[in-house]
Structure formats: structure tokens, C-alpha cells
N, C-alpha and C positions, 0 to 999 in steps of 0.2 A: 222469259217463260221456259221452263225445262222442256227438253225434247221428250216426246212420248217414249216410255220405256226406260228413261234415265233416272237412276236413283243415286244421289251422291253418297249414300250410306251403304250401298250394296253394289260394288263394281266387280265384274268378273275379269280376272287378270288376263285371261286369254283374249279378251275383247279390247285390250289397251290400244292396239293400232287403230281399231275402228273408232274408239273414243277420241283419240287424238285428231282424227279427220273430222269428227262431228264437232269438236270444239272449234276448229278452224271455220267450218261452215256456219256455226252459230255466231261467231265473231263477225263474219262478213255480213250475215243477214241482219244483224243488229245495227249496222252502220246506216246512217241516213242516206248515203249515196250507194246503197247496195246494188242498185241496177247497173252501175258501171262495172260491176264485177261478175256479170252474168256468165261469161265464158269460164271464168275461174271457178264459179260455183258449180257449173255443169260438170267440169272436170273433177272437182272434189266429190261431188255426189256419185259420179261414175266409179271413182276410186273406192268410195265407201261401199257401194253395192258389191264391187268385186271382192273387197276384203271380207265383207259379211258372208258372201258365198263361200269363200275359201275357208273361213273359220268354222262355219256351221256345217260344212260338208265333211269335216274331219274331226268332229267332237269325240272325245273319249267318253266312256260311260259315266265317269265321275263328273265330268263337265256337264253332261246331260242332267245329272241329279241336281247340280247347282243351278242350272237354268230352271228346272222344275220348281225350285224353291225361291225363285226371284220374287221379292215382295210386290212387284208391280204386275206379276203374272195374273191374268184374270182368274177369279175364283168362281164358285158356284153362284153367289149372289150377283156377280158381274155378268155372267152368261145369262142368268135368269132375267136381268133387266134388259138385256139386248135381244133375247130370242123368245121370251115368254110373254104372252098377253093374258089378261084376265087372271093373273095369279092370285090364288086364295090359299094362304098358308094354314096348315093344320098342325096342331100341337099335341103333345102328350102321348103316353103309352098306356093310360088307364090302369097303371099299376103302381108307379112310383113318382114320375114327374116328367118334365120336358127337358130334353137335352139339346142345347143350341148348337152342338157340334154336327147335328144332322138336321137339315131343313126339308120339310115335306109340304106338298100342297097340290091342289088342282091347277092346271095350266093349259094354255093353248099354244102350241108351237107350230107356226105356219097355220095350216088348216086342221091340224090334228089336236084333239082334246086328249089329255093324258094326266097321269099322276107323276109329278115331278119330285125327285128325291136326290139329295146331294149332300156331301160333306161341306161343312162351313168352318174355315180356319179363322176368319175374322181379319180385319184390316188394322184397326187401332189397337193399342195395348189393352184397353178394357175389353174389346171384342175378342181378342185372342185369348185372354185369360178366361172369359166367360165360356168360350167354346173349347177350352183345353187345347188350343192350337190345332183344332180339327181332329182330335183324338176322342172318339165317342165312347160314352158309358153304355152299359147294357140297356138302359132305358132308351137310348138313341136307336139301337138296333131293333128293340121291341116296337118303338114308334114307327120305324120304317116298315116293318113287317105288317103292323096293323093297317097302315095306309095302303100297302100293296094288296092286302086281302080286300080292302074296300074297293080298290080299283078293279080287282077281279070280279067282285060282286056287281059292279056297275058296268062291266064290259069295257073298261078303259085300259089302254096300253100303259106301260110303266117305263119311265126314262130315269136313269140314275147317272149322276156324275160323281166320280171317285176322285178324292183329293185328300189323302190322310197319311201321316207317317205311320199310323197303326192305331189299334184300339187303345183306349186309356188303360194303363196297367196298375192303377192304384188299388189300395186295399179295399176301399169301398166298392169299386167296380167288381173286384173278385168276390166280395161277400154277396153282391147282388147277382152273381151268375154271369160274368162276362163271357166266358168260354161257351157256356150253354146257350146264351142268347145268340151268339154268332153261329153256333152249330145248328140251332133251330132255323135261323134264317136260310142257311145253305139248304137244309132239307125242304123247307116250305117253298122257297123260290124255285127249286128244281121242278115243282109240280104245280105251280100257279098256271091256271088255264087262261092266260092272257099274254100278249106279246110283251117282251122285256128287252130293252136295249140299254147298254151301259158303256160309258166312255171314261177312261182314265184321263183326266184333264191336267193333272200335275203329279202328285205323289200317289203311288198305289202300294201302301205298306201292309203286307201280310194279311191276316184274317180280318183286320180292320177294314181293308179295302174289299176283300172277297165277300164280306157280310152283306153288301148291297150290289154285288157284281155277278151273281149267277144269272146270266141273261142269254137270250137267243142269239144276240149279236153283241160282241164285245169289241170295242175299238180303243185305241190310244192316240192321243195327240202326239205329234212327231217328237216332241222334246219332253215327254212325260217318262216316268219310270214305274215299273210294276214288278214287285219281287216279294219273296217270302220274308225278307228282313231288309233293313236299311244297310247301306255299306258300312256305316259306323258300328252298328250292332254286330254285323258279321266280323268286322275287323277286331272288335273287342273280344269276341269269342275265340277266333282262330289264332290271333297274334297277341292277345292280351293288351293291345294298345290301338287306339284309333287316332291316326294322324294322316297327313296328306298321302304318304306312301302307302300305308295299309288300306286306306279308304279307296285309293285307286285300284289296288290289287283286288279288293273285295268287290268293287263295282264291276270289274271285268269278269270275275268268276261267277257272279250272280246272274249274268246275262239279262240285265234288267231293262235295257233300252227297248223302245218300241220295235225296232227292226229285229232284235233278237227274240223278243216275245212272239213276233209274227212268224219267224222262222221255226220256232219251237211249237207252234200251233196253240199257244195260250191265248192269243187274241185273233180276231178275224180280219181286222183292217187297221191301217195306220192313217190318220187324218193329217194331211200336210198343214204346217203352220206357216204364217208369213215369214219372209226372210228375216232372220235375226230373232225369231221366237215370238210367241203370242203376246208378250209384254210390249213389243214394239208396235203392234197393230191389233189391239183387242177386237175391234170391229170386224176386221177381215177374218180373224180366228173364229169369232162367233158365227159369221155367215157360213163358214165351212162346216162348223159343228151343226148348225141348224139344218143345212142341206143333207148331211149324213143321217141325222136323226129322222127327218121326215121321210127320206127315201127308204130307209130300212124299215120303218114302221109301216109304210105302205106295202112293202114286199111281204112283211109278216102278217098283215091283215088278210092276205089271201089264204092263209093256212087255217085249218080248223083246230080247235083246242087240243084234240088228241094228238094230232101231228106235231103241234108246238111242243107239247110236253115230252113226247117220244124223242124228237130231234134234240131237244135241250139236254135230256138225260144222256143220250148217246154222245153228244158233244163233249160233255164234261167227263163222262165215263172213260173215254179213250185217252184222256190226258195222262201222260206219264207212261203210256204203253211203249214197249220197245221190243226189238227182235234180237236175239242173241245169234249172230251170224255163225259163230264158231259151233254152237250147239246144233244149228240147222245143218251145217256141213257134215258133222260127225254122225248125225242120225240119217 
């Protein structure tokens, strides 16, 4: 049986020393007399933990992007099944149709009733194609906003999970008002009179991510990325070619990791992942996510709607502000 988090079709080269140790562990555990090798197994497991700690404490931004794209990394539906009870999915935007790239519905997380919204990338080939690999059309953003306003009307908090390379850029999407749909979401979310929390669980690409992430509290999982553009897109624009070298340079320049986003004030918190990434222990990652969501919603529930809206506006309004020290000295 494959080890949790192991995919033979998607192996990260910087994990090769860890994978070699894991193969040795698996070979011993499959032996009928495995108990005779208890001491050797303990030593190999300790070595594995040490290697994982070393590798994951020194990740480059581009390596972080590759982890966020791991096919076994938990997605919205995975977290939904682990942390949501009584989920009732809601469909459609009442204008064009339903977009499977965004899932919405009523849910209960812990003891908190909420409106749950998240990007859906899909797992199988058919699911990925149906969901455009998590790239939503304008009807997806209109669907999300429609359900957010329903939550506001019912006095329910809103929880959003972000995991998208970006909004779908096709001709049909543009004809149906992709940019306008996202812009309206930004405007309307900024003044919804109900608590909103958002977590980037994998990829947070550009306006496609921000379209459901204007929240009172925004967090990122430790090995997620959040940026105005993907490293490949940035590399193609700046250096006219996207390869391993330019992708690395672009990822570094974009400051897209959770730590850099926290330093730059673009997110409020970083949620730690299990050692080796969420794909190695989805249940532990889900528990950490649920704890963060419930705790933040309880904190926000103490604030009245006017305070929520004012603080949310101020939070996003100050992003990008800077002080010109040279100008301050000369004046």
C-alpha cells in the first residue's frame, strides 16, 4: 500500500533523500519478520524525520509552489469532508449557470454554522476538466457573491478556502464579464455585515484568488503561495521564457510564500502544516485549519457589523502604503 502523500507520478526532486529512506522503511515493514528489525526501523524513521525537517526548513519559493501543486495535497472538498458537518451544497448564479470551479453551501464547522465557499480543482481527469483546474468563470464569482449575501441576510459568518492558479481567461469568460464579476466581489465583500475568514490552502493566483478573499482575517497554510501572478506567468513576461531558472527567479521576486506575505502585511497569520506538507498528513492539516477557523470566527462574533466593515476596509486600504524616508528627511 502506498505511503500517505506518495505519488509515483509526481515526485519532488528535493525530496529524493527522504524518498530513499521511505523506500527502505517500506521494504522492511513489508517483510513477514519485520518485528526483528524494530531497532533499524526506529533509526530509519528518526533519519526520515530529521531529513524532512532539514528539507522543509530551507525551501525556496519555487519549491513551495511545487508543494502547493502536489496532486495529493488536500483540496476544498477534502477539507470539507473532514471539518464540515451537515453540508448542504448550493448551486448557480441565477444569471447564466453553475460553475463547478467554486463550491458553495451551508455547513457547520465545529459548533459554528456558516456559509462555506471554496475553489474546486478536481481530482480525476474528468473532474479537473469540468472545474477548469480550479479556474473559475464569472458565474462562479457571481455564485459565490450571491451565497455571501444570503449568509449576510441570515446572520451567518462566511468561510472561504482559496486554491486557484487564477480566474479562467477564456473568450467566453471575458464576454460574460470576468473582470467585472471579480471587481464587484471585491466591492461587495468589503462591506458585507457579517464575519468573513479566508484561508489560502494551496495556490492563490491573482484576482482569481482575491475574488473570494476580501475577509476580516486572512491566513495561509504554511506551504501555500499567494501572488499577483504565477511564477511561470511572471517569467514569461519578464524574460520571455518560463524554465526552471526563470521560474526560480520569478518566485523569489514575487515574495509569494506564506512567510513573505505575512511580513508584507498581506495576510494575518500562517497556519503550520504537518512535517513534510499537508499531503503527508491531511487529517492533521484539517484539524489545524478547523481550529483556526473556529477560533477566529468566535473572536469576530464579538464585533458589531459596523466595526467589522470599518476594520475590514481599513485593513485592505492600508495595503501597499509606504513611507519615503528620503522625502521625510528633506522636509
